C-alpha angles and dihedrals in degrees: 000000000000091000092051090053091057092068096056101032092056084060091050090057091058097045100045093047089079092065089078092055089065094182106241122239104190095167103091102149140033095260093048092049091049094051098043087252093299085121103109121101091043095048104141105156138070091291089069086085086070106025102039116357092185091066093061091088091056097056107115098219092077098161096050140084105235120200140177124189122180149144133223122218108210124195121187111192120210117289115219124216121192121183140039133321135189115262101224094211103041092034093221131114114253135181107272113174105170149153133217121234122258116263131208128186141171111209121186131203138179135201131188136179118189126214114284126254114207104304095339128089132178134202144164141205148184117215140162100224098176141020144147140195128179127164125182126188102184114099103248098041093046089053085078105012115028085142134352118178125172126178122188121191127191131194117186144177119208138197134186133194123200108218093181138334088280105039136047138165131204146161145178141223114230133205113194130192130178138188129191142190125197128182129176138153147173108203114248092005110060144338126185133180114192133187135173149149140197138240115250111282126193137227141157144228128211125191142170134192129199122192098210093179133353086269103034125069127176125193139176131193138186122198113192128231117260119205110215117201108204120204113200142182123205130196131178140088143278134197117252122192108248092010108061122208105009118197114225139187128178140165128214147148136232128187116223131175132237091207129238117254133203124197134186122177146160133206129195126198118211112179104301097348130087117200114197132189123184135180119203130189121189114199102224090148089090088071098081100133140024119220128187130193121194130182093222107086092211090053093044092051091059104032104026094096139104117268115195113228102167097195117174137215116276130213131210127192115201131187125186140177125203116189127184107212097181140331092292109035130057122180131202140197132183143181130182141172113218128193126210120231096209116102117217093249094063102034114118143168093272090069117011105185142166142165114289153172125248124205126183144172133184151150143211123211122198109222095179134353089273105037139048136172126222136199126180139167131208131189120196112195114185122201116251111259134213113209130191118171141122093297107024136048111174149062132287114212138177095036104167146126138206123208128187120186129197121184145171121209119195134173129193 
């Protein structure tokens, strides 16, 4: 029995490793989407509660509740793989040209800033800061990644304190929850469907803003790492010599990080135009090893070991432009360059990833003095990547994503 578990649990190690990647979704508002998430030091709307809590005390509508509710439509086109991949049962490399399935999602968010009290202001938000979905239909890729879906939800409360007319500090308390679904199979040998979720885990955000001149603003922010302990159940079957198809069920846990993030940015206002430059570092280097713990002793004896991952920190440079055309319409543009944290030696079918360019455009139209609607579009074009490691020898192409945001901002 122990030997038969080895076949399927080696596959579990590959699939679950992508939980820690937790594909980031930094665009959580209309102005963020329209500026390729460069929007940060100039944040002056309800989304400041999430992007830069320190800025809430500088929002001019001090006696009003300011809200933004919106949703993002995310379209992930097919990713193409051309090359060879390791057959996990035969232990040989075989031709494995394949494509992922197309993915479509609607992802909501909400921001709110309350009226100010003296030099203090509070806010709250609901966002989906990370997520991932990949589905393969070809035989070898689906042996480790027939489906991998991860959803991360965050609810936060924010506060800001004005130290002076030129300097403020802020922060937030974050509650994070995640769910996941994994499927993979090798016909006649194994099939496994896994699902799991976490308890609520807590983190924090700290930010500060300095108004150097009436036109120049500089901000910094630190968002803490949140360790998510995923509890999962798995059902399926595996082939046992002398037994045939053997039904299995097991439970286990794995701890995965939503990584820490540091931002520093500056915005400069020239007449009716704001230019914004933001540097962002995500601390993936904390993800050096993967550890599983299973209740079943037979499972634990084969999988309960340390698997090196050796991820590295990733940097992103973002530049955005916000231009007020008239009293009703504001336009946005953004461009960014984003690094992947995944080294070639650990990249797999569950999360093919590479460095890439981000381009975005958007606008906001004021309907009344208290309400405005926003629409923005973002295109993420990742660079084609050659991969040669112990399980893959080939090239990933057509790595891209399209995002459309629709929002309503209202104050009362």
